[in-house]
C-alpha positions as CSV (number, residue, x, y, z in Angstrom):
1,X,-14.7,15.7,-20.0
2,X,-18.4,15.2,-19.3
3,X,-20.0,13.4,-16.6
4,X,-20.9,10.5,-18.8
5,X,-17.7,9.8,-19.9
6,X,-16.1,9.9,-16.8
7,X,-18.3,7.8,-15.3
8,X,-17.9,5.2,-18.0
9,X,-14.5,5.0,-17.6
10,X,-14.6,4.5,-14.1
11,X,-17.1,1.9,-14.4
12,X,-14.9,0.0,-17.3
13,X,-11.7,0.2,-14.8
14,X,-14.0,-1.1,-11.9
15,X,-14.9,-3.6,-14.3
16,X,-11.5,-4.9,-15.1
17,X,-11.1,-5.1,-11.3
18,X,-13.3,-7.8,-10.8
19,X,-12.4,-9.7,-14.2
20,X,-9.4,-11.3,-12.0
21,X,-9.7,-15.0,-11.6
22,X,-7.4,-14.8,-8.6
23,X,-9.7,-12.3,-6.7
24,X,-11.9,-14.8,-5.1
25,X,-13.9,-15.3,-3.3
26,X,-13.0,-16.8,-0.6
27,X,-15.0,-17.9,1.8
28,X,-14.9,-18.2,5.8
29,X,-17.7,-20.1,7.7
30,X,-18.3,-19.6,11.5
31,X,-21.0,-20.2,14.1
32,X,-22.6,-18.2,16.5
33,X,-21.0,-20.4,18.8
34,X,-17.0,-19.2,18.1
35,X,-18.0,-15.5,19.1
36,X,-19.1,-16.9,22.8
37,X,-16.0,-16.9,24.3
38,X,-12.6,-14.9,24.4
39,X,-10.3,-18.1,22.8
40,X,-13.0,-19.1,20.3
41,X,-13.1,-15.4,19.0
42,X,-9.4,-15.3,19.0
43,X,-9.0,-18.3,16.9
44,X,-11.8,-17.0,14.4
45,X,-10.4,-13.8,14.1
46,X,-6.7,-15.5,13.1
47,X,-8.5,-16.8,9.9
48,X,-8.7,-13.8,8.2
49,X,-5.7,-12.4,6.1
50,X,-3.9,-9.2,7.5
51,X,-2.9,-6.4,5.6
52,X,-0.8,-6.4,2.5
53,X,0.8,-3.4,1.0
54,X,-1.7,-2.3,-2.3
55,X,-4.6,-4.5,-1.7
56,X,-7.9,-3.7,-1.0
57,X,-10.5,-6.2,0.6
58,X,-14.1,-6.6,-0.1
59,X,-16.6,-8.6,1.9
60,X,-19.7,-9.2,2.8
61,X,-21.3,-11.1,5.6
62,X,-24.3,-13.1,5.4
63,X,-26.1,-15.8,7.3
64,X,-25.4,-19.5,5.4
65,X,-29.0,-20.2,6.3
66,X,-31.8,-18.9,4.4
67,X,-34.0,-19.4,7.4
68,X,-36.6,-16.9,7.3
69,X,-36.7,-16.0,11.0
70,X,-33.1,-15.0,10.8
71,X,-33.1,-11.2,9.9
72,X,-36.0,-10.6,12.7
73,X,-34.3,-12.1,15.4
74,X,-31.0,-10.8,14.5
75,X,-32.4,-7.6,14.3
76,X,-34.2,-7.4,17.7
77,X,-30.9,-8.6,19.0
78,X,-28.4,-6.0,17.2
79,X,-31.2,-3.1,18.4
80,X,-31.1,-4.4,22.0
81,X,-27.4,-4.4,22.3
82,X,-27.4,-0.9,20.8
83,X,-29.6,0.3,23.1
84,X,-26.9,-0.1,26.2
85,X,-24.8,2.3,24.1
86,X,-21.6,0.7,25.3
87,X,-20.0,0.6,21.6
88,X,-20.6,2.4,18.3
89,X,-22.8,0.0,16.2
90,X,-23.5,-0.3,12.5
91,X,-26.1,1.2,11.0
92,X,-29.5,-0.4,11.0
93,X,-30.6,-0.2,7.7
94,X,-34.5,-0.2,8.9
95,X,-35.6,-0.3,4.8
96,X,-33.8,-3.7,4.2
97,X,-36.1,-5.5,6.8
98,X,-35.8,-9.4,5.3
99,X,-32.1,-9.3,4.2
100,X,-29.8,-12.6,4.7
101,X,-26.9,-10.5,4.2
102,X,-26.0,-8.3,7.7
103,X,-23.3,-6.3,6.5
104,X,-21.0,-4.8,3.2
105,X,-18.1,-3.5,3.3
106,X,-14.3,-2.7,2.4
107,X,-10.8,-2.6,3.9
108,X,-7.1,-2.7,3.6
109,X,-7.3,-5.3,6.5
110,X,-9.7,-8.1,7.1
111,X,-7.7,-9.3,9.7
112,X,-8.0,-5.4,11.6
113,X,-11.7,-4.8,10.2
114,X,-13.0,-8.0,12.0
115,X,-11.3,-7.3,15.3
116,X,-14.2,-5.3,15.6
117,X,-16.5,-6.9,13.7
118,X,-16.3,-9.5,16.3
119,X,-15.8,-7.9,19.3
120,X,-12.9,-8.8,19.7
121,X,-10.5,-6.9,22.5
122,X,-11.3,-3.6,24.5
123,X,-12.4,-1.0,21.9
124,X,-15.9,0.2,21.1
125,X,-15.1,3.4,19.6
126,X,-15.4,2.0,15.9
127,X,-18.4,1.9,14.0
128,X,-18.6,-2.0,13.6
129,X,-21.3,-4.7,14.2
130,X,-19.6,-6.3,17.6
131,X,-21.2,-9.4,16.9
132,X,-20.1,-11.4,20.1
133,X,-22.2,-8.7,21.8
134,X,-25.4,-9.9,20.3
135,X,-25.2,-13.2,18.1
136,X,-24.0,-15.7,19.8
137,X,-28.1,-16.7,20.9
138,X,-29.3,-16.2,17.3
139,X,-27.5,-20.1,16.8
140,X,-27.1,-19.4,12.8
141,X,-23.7,-20.3,11.2
142,X,-22.6,-17.1,9.0
143,X,-20.5,-16.7,5.4
144,X,-18.6,-14.4,4.9
145,X,-17.0,-13.7,1.2
146,X,-14.1,-11.6,0.4
147,X,-12.0,-10.4,-2.5
148,X,-8.7,-9.3,-2.7
149,X,-7.8,-6.5,-4.9
150,X,-4.2,-5.6,-5.8
151,X,-3.7,-3.3,-8.9
152,X,-6.5,-1.0,-8.2
153,X,-7.1,2.0,-6.0
154,X,-9.7,2.6,-3.6
155,X,-11.9,4.5,-5.6
156,X,-12.5,1.1,-7.4
157,X,-13.5,-0.9,-5.1
158,X,-15.7,1.8,-3.2
159,X,-17.7,1.5,-6.6
160,X,-17.8,-2.1,-6.5
161,X,-18.6,-2.1,-3.0
162,X,-21.9,0.3,-3.6
163,X,-23.6,-1.6,-6.3
164,X,-23.3,-4.8,-4.1
165,X,-24.9,-3.2,-1.3
166,X,-27.5,-1.8,-3.5
167,X,-28.0,-5.4,-4.5
168,X,-27.6,-7.0,-1.3
169,X,-29.3,-4.5,0.9
170,X,-27.7,-5.6,4.1
171,X,-29.4,-5.5,7.6
172,X,-26.2,-3.5,9.0
173,X,-24.6,-0.9,7.9
174,X,-23.9,2.2,5.7
175,X,-23.2,2.3,2.2
176,X,-19.9,3.8,0.8
177,X,-16.6,4.6,2.0
178,X,-15.8,6.7,5.5
């Protein structure tokens, strides 16, 4: 089978996955103030769905406001926190300087993944945003939009993630799967 045929079949299969109106997006909104205390982070964390067998999640984390200064402020705060080397913080995408999207990712459990993205708990080995370590002073509002996919395979969700990543050009994180 030719490369073009293989690619075409993958794209068609991935397109069918996102045509399901039940997939989403579902939205979670929060402010940087909610990252400021252990209790508020715990309350926020409980808003994320837990793992469901056979489900995959695709998500994007963005600033809700299109304030022009937010990407630069976020990048500066992120870099300062990253210098401590206290946690494995996500990649800084220097070629995406003005994006209002912070991160694009996939996971089998939004609840588990956002434990580290929020900076909840003592772990620091997982590559993540660790928002509580740098985003509180931003006084920003965030929006997470996520899709839940069933009846598909991880490779299809990763293909969709790659297209979304290329389109949104997030400030942080890497493109693609593990």
